[in-house]
N, C-alpha and C positions, 0 to 999 in steps of 0.2 A: 509486626503486622503478620497475621496468619494468612496462609495461602487462600483459605476460603474467603477471607475478607477482600483480598485482591480480586478473586474471581467475581465477587458480587459487584465490585466497582466496575469491572469490565462489562458485566451484563448490563449494568445501568447505562454505560456509555453506548452499548449496542442499541438500547431502547431510545436513548436521546437522539442518536444519529438517524435511526429509521423514521422516527416521528418527524424530524426536520425535513428529510428527503421526500417523504410522502406529501407533506404540505407544499414544498417547493415544486414538486412535479405536477401536482394538481389533478392527476388521474391515476397514476400507477399505485399499486399496493404490493406489499411484500407478502409472499407465500412463505409460511414458516414450516420448517422441517426439523423435528427433534430426532437426534440419532445417538446411537450408542457404539462405542468402540469395543470390539471383542476383548482386547487386552486390558481394558479399564478406562472408564470415563466416557465422555461423549460431547455433545454440543448442540447448538441451535443455529441452523442455517436459515437465513432469510434472503430470498431472491425476488427481485422485481424484473418483470419482462414487459416490454411494449408499453411503457409509460409515455406521457407526453414528451418528456425530455430524456429519460433514462431508457435506452433500448434494452440493456441487460445490466443488472448490477446485483451484487451480493454483499451482505453485511453479516459476517459469520462470527459466532462466539464458540470457543472450544475450551474444554477442561478435561485433559487426558492424563493418565498416569499408568504406572505399571513397571515391569522389568525393562531396564534400559537396553536397547539393542546394541550389540557389539560394535556395529559400525559407528553409532553415536558416541559410545565410550571412546573409541579410537580417535574419531574426528576431533573431539573436544578435550582429549587427554584426561578423562574422568575416571575415578575409581568406580568399581562395580557397585551397583546399588539400584534402588528404585528411583524413577523420575516422576516429576509432576510438571505439567505445562498448561498454562491458560493464556488466552489472548483474544483479541478482536482483529479480524482481517477484512479489508474492504477493497473492492475494485468496482468502478462504475464506468460503463461504456455508454456514451450518449448517442442519440440518434443524429443530432446535428453536428457536422464536422467542426463547427466553430466553437463547440463546447469541448473542453479537454477531457481526456481520460484521467482519472485520479486513482491513486492507491494509498492505503494506509494500513499499517500493522502495528499493534502494540502487544507485547507479550511478556510473560514472566515464566521463568524456568527454575526449578530447584531439584536438588538430589537429596536422597535420604542421608547422604554423607555430610550435608550441611552447606554444600556449594549452592549458590543462587545467583541469578542475574536478571536484569530487564533488558529488553531490546525493542526495536521497532523502527518506524520511520514513516514519512509521508512524502510522496513525490507526485509531480504533475507531468502529464504527457499530452501537450497540445498537438493536434493535427497540424495546426498553423500557429506558429509562435507569434505572440503579440507582446511587445515590450511592456506595455502598461499592465497587462494581466500578469506577466512574469514578475514585475516589480511588486504588485499587490501580494502575490502568493509568497514570495520570499520575505517581504516585509512582515507579514503576519507570522511566519515561522520564526523570524528573528526575534520578534517581540515575545513569543513564547519562550524561546531559548534564553533571552536576556533576563527574563524574570528569575531564572534559576541559576545561571552562571554566565559571566561575560564571555567565556571562550566557547560555549556550547555551539553557537550558530556556525562560527568559522570551522570548528572541528567537525561538526556533524554534516555541514554542507560539503566539505571536502570528501568526507566518507561517502556521502550520497553520490557525488560525481564519480567516484571510483566504483562504487557498488552497482549503480544503474548504468553501467557501460556495457554495450554489446560488443564484446571484444572482436568477434569475427566480422563485424561490420565497421569497427573503429568509429562508432558513433554512440552518443548517449541515448538512452531510451526517450528522454524528454528534456525538461529544463531542471531536472533534479529536485532537490528539496533538502531534507535531512534524513540521515540514517545513523543508527547507533546500535551497539550490541555489547553484551557482556558488561553491563553497568551494574556492578555490585557495590557493596559497602566498602569504604576505605576511611582514611584519616579525615577526609574532607566531607564525604557524603554518607549519610545513613541510609538504611533501607527505605525509610519513610521519605527522605529527600528524593531518592530515585523514583519512588512511586508517584509523588506529587508531580514531578516533571512529566512522567509518562501519562498520567491522567490529564494534564493540561494539553499535551499533544493530542490526545484522543478527543477532548472537548473542543479543540480548535477546528476539527474537521468540518463539522456541519456549517458554521458560519462562512468558512472559506469556500466550500464547494457550492453552497446555495447562492453565493454571490455570483459565481460563474453561470449557474443555471439561470438566474434572473437576468443577467446582463447579456448573455450570448445566445440563448436558446431560440430567439426569434430572428436571428441574423439570416439573411438569404444565402442559399447555396444551390449548386447544380450537380450534374452528373460528374463533372471533372473533380469536384471537391469530394464527392462520395467515393470515387475510385481511389483518390489519394488517401482518404480515411481507411479504406480497406488495406492499402499497403502499409500504413502506419500501424494498424492493428496487427498485421503480420509480423512486424518487428516486435511488437509487444508479446506475441505468442512465443517468438523465438527466445526472448529473454527469459520468460517465465518457465519454459520447459528446459532450458539449458543451464541457467545460472541461479534462479531464485532459491534462496535458502529455505524459505517457508514451504515451497513446493517439495523440495527434497526431504525436509524434515518430516512433513506429513506422510509422504510415501514410504519413507524408511521406518516410520513408527506404526505402519499399518493403519493410517488414518483413513477417513472416509473419502474415497476418490472423488465423488460428486462435489463435495465441499472444497477439496483441495484444488480441483480444476475449475471451480467457480469463476476464477479470474480470467478465463478465456472468453473472448467475444463470441457471439452467435455466428458472425461472419467475419472473415478476414481474407486477405488476398496476397498473392505473390506474382510478380512479373519478372521474366527473365531479363537481367541486366538493365533494369529500368533506370533512366537518367532524366530528371525533370528538365523542362526547357530553361535555358539560361534567362536569368532575370525574373523568373516566375516566383510566385509566392511559395510554391513547393520547393524550389531551389533555395530560396532564402531561408526557409525553415531548416532544410537539410544542412545548410552551411553553418547554422547556429547550434547544431547538436554536438557540442564540444564540451570537454571538461574545463573547469576553471572560469566560466563566464560569471562576471559580477552582475547579477540581475537587479541589484539594488542601486 
């Protein structure tokens, strides 16, 4: 499978997701921005603002290439050469605190030396954790994983729990999901096998998230819930700026800053030493932000 074919598949997934989100939102539209990277390549950023349900969201496609920066070579232990990377990256911040934040990324990376791999993941960050919603989300991801290998879900869920962990807070960003990286070819999996899995992860996004849009967007909320939403968004910002690999890779390869930081919400909040009231929905959510929870 040539890299250009993989990029076409990813562009089609971007189109598929944007069309589904516009339909589910019922009002918002994506503004498209084509950009070029000075070192080689570019991308298509699509951003929605002030929709019925989506306050701010982006569905980005990128295809970049060129000389591999020294820090990337050192980080991944790669031989010197040219790199090529393509992928789709999504973050959606809803208006209603009862609708969760969601993130997905699927990506392909190769070197002119012949090294290649796929990576990505999808995770859910509810402002308020609902066990039924968590069960639905993880069940759908497990079905995608089980289609390709019986150990994928267990392995990639554990990886997500570790990856989406805000170490300085000792809490997970949300209820996790799946995360995977450096999936290359081996005795068990071909390049085509890996691509089919990544493609199915990408195609699972729209039906999963539009379910939450349709189910939760009309639930009532007040000022207290909006203030809690701002605090949870603050945690989201902390993770993305301190730990997120995609953010770091984009900045270290001189990517487009506006597209890289698309994942940040329009508004977020921080309160000094905030502790939610005992027994509150906020306290219950905070207590559930732990690794290793079996949501199924």
